[in-house]
C-alpha positions as CSV (number, residue, x, y, z in Angstrom):
1,M,0.0,0.0,0.1
2,P,1.5,3.4,-0.9
3,N,2.4,5.6,2.1
4,D,-0.2,8.2,1.1
5,Q,-2.9,5.6,1.6
6,M,-1.6,4.4,4.8
7,D,-1.4,7.9,6.1
8,A,-5.0,8.5,5.0
9,D,-6.1,5.4,6.9
10,K,-4.6,6.7,10.2
11,T,-6.7,8.4,12.7
12,D,-5.0,11.3,14.4
13,T,-5.7,10.3,18.1
14,S,-2.4,11.4,19.7
15,L,-1.3,14.5,21.4
16,F,2.2,14.2,19.8
17,P,2.9,14.0,16.0
18,G,4.1,10.6,14.9
19,D,2.6,8.8,17.8
20,D,0.5,6.0,16.2
21,R,-0.8,4.4,19.3
22,P,-4.5,3.4,18.8
23,V,-7.0,4.7,21.3
24,S,-8.9,2.0,23.1
25,E,-12.5,1.3,22.1
26,G,-14.9,3.1,24.5
27,F,-12.1,5.5,25.6
28,Q,-13.5,8.5,27.5
29,M,-11.5,11.8,28.2
30,A,-10.6,12.2,31.8
31,R,-11.5,15.2,33.9
32,F,-9.1,17.3,35.8
33,M,-9.3,20.5,38.0
34,I,-6.4,22.8,37.6
35,H,-5.9,25.3,40.5
36,W,-3.5,28.0,39.7
37,C,-1.7,30.7,41.6
38,A,0.5,33.5,40.4
39,P,3.8,34.1,42.2
40,D,2.8,37.8,42.4
41,P,-0.9,38.6,42.0
42,T,-0.2,42.3,41.7
43,S,2.2,41.7,38.8
44,Q,1.1,43.8,35.8
45,E,2.7,41.2,33.4
46,Y,0.6,38.4,34.9
47,T,-2.7,40.3,34.7
48,Q,-2.1,41.7,31.2
49,A,-1.2,38.1,30.1
50,I,-4.6,36.8,31.3
51,V,-6.5,39.7,29.7
52,N,-4.6,39.2,26.4
53,Y,-5.3,35.5,26.4
54,I,-9.1,36.0,27.0
55,K,-9.3,38.9,24.4
56,G,-7.2,37.0,22.0
57,G,-9.7,34.1,21.7
58,K,-8.2,31.7,24.3
59,S,-6.4,29.7,21.6
60,M,-5.2,26.9,23.9
61,D,-8.7,26.2,25.5
62,E,-9.4,23.5,22.9
63,F,-7.1,21.3,20.8
64,A,-7.0,17.6,20.0
65,G,-7.3,15.7,23.3
66,F,-8.0,18.7,25.5
67,S,-11.0,21.1,26.3
68,V,-11.7,23.7,29.0
69,L,-15.2,23.1,30.4
70,A,-15.1,26.1,32.8
71,R,-12.9,28.8,34.0
72,Q,-13.1,30.8,37.3
73,I,-10.7,33.6,37.8
74,H,-9.9,34.7,41.5
75,P,-8.4,38.3,41.2
76,Q,-8.3,38.6,45.0
77,T,-5.8,35.8,45.2
78,G,-4.0,36.1,41.9
79,G,-5.3,32.6,40.9
80,G,-8.2,30.6,39.6
81,V,-9.6,27.2,38.7
82,L,-10.1,25.3,35.5
83,L,-12.2,22.4,34.9
84,V,-11.0,20.5,31.8
85,E,-11.3,17.2,29.9
86,A,-8.2,15.8,28.5
87,D,-6.9,12.5,27.0
88,N,-4.1,12.4,29.5
89,L,-1.9,14.4,31.7
90,A,0.4,15.4,28.9
91,A,-2.5,17.3,27.4
92,V,-3.1,19.1,30.6
93,Q,0.5,20.0,30.8
94,K,0.5,21.2,27.2
95,H,-2.1,23.8,28.2
96,T,-0.4,24.8,31.5
97,Y,3.2,24.9,30.3
98,P,3.3,28.5,28.9
99,W,1.9,29.8,32.2
100,T,4.1,27.8,34.5
101,K,7.3,28.3,32.5
102,G,6.5,31.7,31.1
103,L,5.1,33.5,34.2
104,G,6.0,31.2,37.1
105,V,2.4,30.3,37.8
106,T,2.0,27.3,40.1
107,A,-0.6,24.7,38.8
108,T,-2.0,22.0,41.1
109,I,-3.7,19.4,38.8
110,T,-6.3,17.0,40.4
111,P,-8.0,14.2,38.5
112,G,-11.7,13.7,39.1
113,L,-14.9,12.0,38.1
114,S,-18.2,13.3,36.7
115,D,-21.4,12.4,38.6
116,E,-22.2,9.6,36.2
117,E,-18.6,8.2,36.4
118,Y,-18.6,8.3,40.2
119,V,-22.0,6.4,40.4
120,E,-20.9,3.9,37.9
121,L,-17.7,3.3,39.8
122,E,-19.4,3.0,43.1
123,E,-22.1,0.7,41.8
124,S,-19.4,-1.6,40.2
125,M,-17.5,-1.9,43.4
126,T,-20.5,-2.9,45.5
127,S,-21.8,-5.5,43.1
């Protein structure tokens, strides 16, 4: 089979180019809470970066394997919370990396379950 046809048959399911690992049947994105804090909440560079990101269309809020579900900004503390769905932790890191490396923001990432996932898990454990 020519390479063009093989490439056309591939499904782009990976976060990283060239990673051809198949996604399991029935695969669901995981949920994460990202709690972030700026090193200096009064920093004009930090606040302007957030304003520019929001006004600029929030380009990293959705990409293959990652989606922001909700954002809450806490200006009084210089931080906030994101609720996201992602294929894996690497996708979450891809979103947070520019903030943690570029501005020194601290991000605490906590995995979690939806209501439905929690009920399904609990019912499967007690059966």
